[in-house]
C-alpha positions as CSV (number, residue, x, y, z in Angstrom):
1,X,-0.1,0.6,0.2
2,X,3.2,2.3,0.2
3,X,4.2,3.8,-2.8
4,X,7.3,6.3,-4.3
5,X,10.4,7.5,-2.7
6,X,9.1,5.9,1.3
7,X,8.1,2.5,-0.1
8,X,11.9,2.9,-1.5
9,X,14.0,3.2,2.2
10,X,11.5,0.2,3.2
11,X,11.8,-2.3,0.9
12,X,14.9,-3.7,-0.5
13,X,15.0,-3.2,-4.9
14,X,15.5,-6.8,-4.9
15,X,11.9,-6.8,-3.3
16,X,10.8,-4.0,-5.3
17,X,12.0,-5.8,-8.8
18,X,10.4,-9.1,-8.1
19,X,7.2,-7.3,-7.1
20,X,7.5,-5.6,-10.7
21,X,8.2,-8.1,-12.4
22,X,4.7,-9.8,-10.6
23,X,2.9,-7.5,-11.6
24,X,3.7,-7.3,-15.3
25,X,3.8,-10.6,-15.9
26,X,-0.5,-10.6,-14.2
27,X,-0.8,-7.6,-17.1
28,X,0.5,-9.7,-19.2
29,X,-1.8,-13.0,-18.7
30,X,-5.2,-10.3,-18.4
31,X,-4.1,-8.6,-21.7
32,X,-3.9,-11.8,-23.5
33,X,-6.5,-13.4,-22.2
34,X,-10.6,-12.7,-23.4
35,X,-12.3,-10.8,-22.0
36,X,-16.1,-12.2,-20.5
37,X,-18.7,-9.3,-20.4
38,X,-21.8,-11.2,-19.2
39,X,-25.1,-10.0,-20.2
40,X,-23.2,-7.4,-22.5
41,X,-24.5,-4.6,-19.3
42,X,-22.0,-2.4,-17.2
43,X,-23.6,-1.4,-13.7
44,X,-20.7,1.9,-13.6
45,X,-18.5,3.7,-15.9
46,X,-16.4,6.1,-14.2
47,X,-14.3,9.0,-16.2
48,X,-11.6,10.3,-14.2
49,X,-12.0,14.0,-16.4
50,X,-10.1,16.0,-13.8
51,X,-6.3,15.4,-13.2
52,X,-6.2,18.0,-10.3
53,X,-7.8,19.0,-7.4
54,X,-7.9,22.7,-5.6
55,X,-7.7,21.1,-2.0
56,X,-5.1,20.3,0.0
57,X,-7.2,17.3,2.2
58,X,-4.6,15.9,4.2
59,X,-5.2,12.3,3.9
60,X,-4.8,12.4,-0.3
61,X,-3.5,9.6,-1.8
62,X,-3.2,11.7,-4.7
63,X,-0.1,13.8,-3.6
64,X,-2.6,16.7,-2.7
65,X,-4.7,16.3,-5.6
66,X,-2.6,16.4,-8.3
67,X,-2.3,12.4,-9.5
68,X,1.1,13.7,-10.2
69,X,-0.4,15.4,-13.2
70,X,-1.1,19.1,-12.3
71,X,-3.3,20.3,-15.0
72,X,-4.2,17.4,-17.2
73,X,-7.7,17.1,-17.9
74,X,-9.1,14.2,-20.1
75,X,-10.0,16.0,-23.2
76,X,-12.4,15.8,-25.6
77,X,-10.8,13.2,-27.8
78,X,-10.6,10.6,-25.3
79,X,-13.6,11.3,-24.1
80,X,-15.2,10.5,-27.6
81,X,-12.7,7.6,-27.6
82,X,-13.5,5.4,-23.7
83,X,-17.5,5.9,-25.1
84,X,-16.8,4.8,-28.7
85,X,-15.4,1.6,-26.8
86,X,-17.9,1.1,-24.1
87,X,-20.6,1.8,-26.2
88,X,-19.1,-1.1,-28.7
89,X,-19.1,-3.7,-25.8
90,X,-22.4,-3.1,-24.1
91,X,-25.6,-2.5,-24.5
92,X,-26.5,-1.1,-21.3
93,X,-24.3,0.9,-18.6
94,X,-26.1,2.1,-15.8
95,X,-24.5,4.8,-14.3
96,X,-21.6,7.2,-16.4
97,X,-19.6,8.5,-13.2
98,X,-18.2,12.0,-13.0
99,X,-14.4,10.9,-11.2
100,X,-10.8,13.8,-10.8
101,X,-9.3,15.1,-9.2
102,X,-11.9,17.4,-8.8
103,X,-14.6,17.0,-11.5
104,X,-16.2,19.8,-12.0
105,X,-13.1,21.6,-12.5
106,X,-13.2,20.6,-16.2
107,X,-16.9,20.7,-16.5
108,X,-16.7,21.7,-20.2
109,X,-15.8,17.9,-20.9
110,X,-18.6,16.5,-18.9
111,X,-20.9,19.1,-20.1
112,X,-19.6,17.9,-23.7
113,X,-20.1,13.6,-22.6
114,X,-23.5,14.1,-21.4
115,X,-24.6,15.8,-25.0
116,X,-22.2,12.9,-26.5
117,X,-23.9,10.3,-24.5
118,X,-27.2,11.2,-25.8
119,X,-26.6,11.3,-28.8
120,X,-24.4,7.7,-29.1
121,X,-27.4,6.4,-27.0
122,X,-30.1,6.9,-29.7
123,X,-28.0,5.3,-32.4
124,X,-26.1,2.3,-31.2
125,X,-27.4,-0.5,-29.1
126,X,-28.0,0.8,-26.1
127,X,-31.4,-0.2,-24.3
128,X,-31.2,3.3,-22.1
129,X,-29.5,6.5,-21.3
130,X,-27.4,5.8,-18.9
131,X,-27.8,7.8,-15.1
132,X,-25.0,10.5,-14.7
133,X,-23.3,11.2,-11.5
134,X,-20.7,13.2,-9.8
135,X,-18.5,12.8,-7.0
136,X,-17.4,16.1,-6.2
137,X,-15.7,17.9,-3.1
138,X,-18.5,20.6,-2.8
139,X,-16.2,23.9,-3.5
140,X,-16.5,24.5,-7.5
141,X,-20.3,25.2,-7.9
142,X,-21.9,27.7,-10.7
143,X,-25.2,28.4,-12.4
144,X,-24.4,26.4,-15.7
145,X,-23.2,23.3,-12.8
146,X,-26.7,23.9,-11.6
147,X,-28.6,24.1,-14.8
148,X,-26.6,20.5,-16.1
149,X,-27.7,19.0,-12.3
150,X,-31.2,19.8,-13.9
151,X,-30.5,19.0,-17.5
152,X,-29.1,15.7,-17.1
153,X,-30.9,14.7,-13.7
154,X,-27.7,14.3,-11.8
155,X,-27.1,12.4,-8.9
156,X,-24.7,14.3,-6.8
157,X,-21.6,13.4,-3.8
158,X,-20.1,15.6,-1.6
159,X,-17.1,14.5,0.6
160,X,-16.8,15.9,3.5
161,X,-16.1,14.6,6.4
162,X,-18.0,15.0,9.6
163,X,-17.7,16.8,12.5
164,X,-16.7,21.1,10.6
165,X,-14.0,20.2,13.2
166,X,-13.0,17.5,12.3
167,X,-13.1,18.7,8.5
168,X,-12.1,21.6,9.1
169,X,-8.6,20.1,10.1
170,X,-8.4,17.5,6.4
171,X,-9.8,19.1,4.0
172,X,-8.3,22.9,4.0
173,X,-7.2,25.3,1.0
174,X,-4.0,25.3,-1.2
175,X,-3.9,28.5,1.6
176,X,-4.5,25.8,4.4
177,X,-8.1,27.1,5.4
178,X,-11.0,24.5,6.2
179,X,-13.2,24.6,4.4
180,X,-16.4,23.3,6.0
181,X,-18.2,26.2,5.5
182,X,-18.0,26.7,2.2
183,X,-18.9,23.0,1.1
184,X,-22.3,23.4,3.8
185,X,-23.1,26.5,1.6
186,X,-22.6,24.4,-1.3
187,X,-24.9,21.6,-0.2
188,X,-27.5,24.2,0.3
189,X,-27.6,26.0,-3.2
190,X,-27.2,22.5,-5.0
191,X,-30.8,21.6,-2.9
192,X,-32.2,24.6,-3.4
193,X,-31.3,25.5,-6.8
194,X,-31.5,22.1,-8.5
195,X,-33.5,20.0,-5.9
196,X,-31.4,17.3,-5.8
197,X,-30.7,16.5,-2.6
198,X,-26.6,15.1,-2.9
199,X,-25.0,12.3,-0.6
200,X,-22.2,12.2,2.2
201,X,-19.5,10.9,1.5
202,X,-17.0,10.8,3.9
203,X,-13.2,9.5,4.9
204,X,-13.0,8.0,8.5
205,X,-9.8,8.9,9.7
206,X,-7.5,9.4,12.9
207,X,-9.3,13.0,13.7
208,X,-12.5,11.2,14.3
209,X,-11.3,9.2,17.0
210,X,-9.5,11.5,18.8
């Protein structure tokens, strides 16, 4: 579960080489094996549309939100390719989930995918239109996003870690400020402006225990 410099300090070079070889062997086996797709149905297609984040969450596993690819967002070309591949392989895709980083930093691409999906669903063998969903940190929101949520009947999940004081310790801005009040305000705006009641996704940490 460790990677980067810490892993290299803890494990010998021999162990790292053996693990790398094993991973490559498994990947080769997967790549050479036919994939069985039962009933040609997919529960969820997750698109990582933004490689960057606008917060500095204390437990972030993605190098404080940038996945070491800061500013690298999914492009229209990549989105087109992904939709083409999955729509050709499946007759039913239940949900298309937008993920990041902070996915709403790449709002134009999300809007594009929604429009493209509607068009493709009419002209492919998809039996029904996928449901759209997004996981957001609750700090990127405006009127255009509200209209997008309403138009495509989004499911919205906001990352919020419970107690206000705990959340302020864990979810902070790039300047080190706790973001609880901003996130709570956004949740209220989503409810008032779209009628959508967001789900809450929390990360449980030692701060909750303390």
